Phi, psi and omega in degrees: 000133173270144181264098196266318184285065184211161170273136176238135180284102184283320176194165171269150183300334177301331183287346184256014186293323184276359176064015172280146176302142185240119181269134173225140177244116182232125179052042176070016177246127180271122179237159177236136179241134180214156178243128180283175181301324182277355178100358179288147183250137174241141177226106187223171176300135185274066184203131174271132180299335189293298182233016177060028175273161179292127174294336181292350174276357182262208187220162175273125180238098182065244184259008184236166168255133184251127178297135181282000183266304182230012171081014175295139183244141182236145177269178181296341180271355177093354180273146180290130185247345181201132174234111185304324184272003180291126181303146181299134177096345179272145179262148178287120179306135179298341180288345181276091180202162177237168184294134173257133182263141173286134181211161174226156173256117178206146181057042180056033184218159173259117179257127181249136173272120185259005186256183180263332179290166178299134182295133183240106183294341180289350180273355175291135179290156176282121180220058189298334183293337179294339183280334193234325189276150173294150185210159167228159179214157177211147180252148174217141175251129181218160173257110185201173179273124189305308180299327176295319178297320180297325185272342193299320184292328181268006178279109187289331192279336188283341188298316181300333187258303182295321185253029183292340178260358182237297179286321180054240183259009186301318181267009180088167182246161173246102179297126181055013178052043176251122186233135176261097183275145173241104190255149172223120185239129176245190180297324189234006184216154177229121177227162180181180176207162180200174180245139173249152180279130183283091178251026179296165176295167179307313184295322177295315179291325176299323181276318187264347179119149183263016176305142182289336182238152175248116181286124187237121177246151181211164180197156171219132178240115183300136001250011195217018178226129170237157183215140173231126187233109183258121185242114177268187180301311181231006185231164184204144174228133181237133174239127171249143170233130177245133190216143177200165178283127170281315175204198186292337185254334191238148177239138174261134173232129175250118176259131181240120182248129179235157181209159181224124177063036178238123179052031185285357179284344179211082185308316181300321180291322179298314179297318180294314180300312180297319180295315180296318180294318183291325177296318178297318183294318180296321182295327175294320179295315186300325181302319182277325181293321181286328178293330181274006186303330182291345182277099185259333185261117181296335179296331178299327181279318185300332181285342185244003179287142181262170177301324182291345180273039186295330179292315177299319179297314180296319179299310183300319180297317179294317181295313181296318180299314184284327178290326176298317177296322181290325176296322179294317179298322180293323179292320179296319179297321178294320179294326179287000000 
């Protein structure tokens, strides 16, 4: 089942800089995103009515997107605006149009509403760092279980093990893996914070601070945003992960890394370094997430969770509650 009545991060504005049409497949729907000559953004169905070819194979022509097959042009509202072969004096039938998607521009990103219900902007997660901090991002396609992907970033225990060759001691250690979590759970979100032990090398501590503890904040906003926020004495690193089903088999995950007062003496090197590090970290996660794909029943996990897994327990309860509500919304929509 696809979770439809939600906002999905279709792309970052940075992806539209070259003005080429951008294809995205979300919840088994192919959409095309384009920026016109005047800077207006269009998000429409990725299909030309003429021969059903992808509009993303075409080009942006002025205020329209032009199909690469026969030159038919569509505006940001999805209606066909020009047909080169149309006889002079004939009008384009109004039925020649494709679906237009509701979207908003927020956090330097294009968010698309994939549902049938009225779009609710209050459902957008809080991501204020996206407006101000430098960032890099990378996309990955994987075959995995969606809730496991959603939980992976807020899992405090896996860092010492999965990322022992990349993060190492940079984000601190968990002695005996005993954590005092401070959780806050709402209807659609799970947030919290805890402390990690600052076991970085002398050079890491010299740069990031000699505090004995590293303050770590995390969050999950149903159904597609997770956050890890590492706060040093004067510096900070924030990681967001956005994930969704491409189709029944594949999941897209976009990892966005932001930072404050880190390597700011040379921004190009900071972007290069952060991108390389984030890609390596994600690849380490993917190996385990794809390996866990066979775990389809969340009840299988609930039966073996320990008291120390309070974040996982809270996550599973939130996920099950909201997916049940989403299933009910889908059934009501079909009946209507």
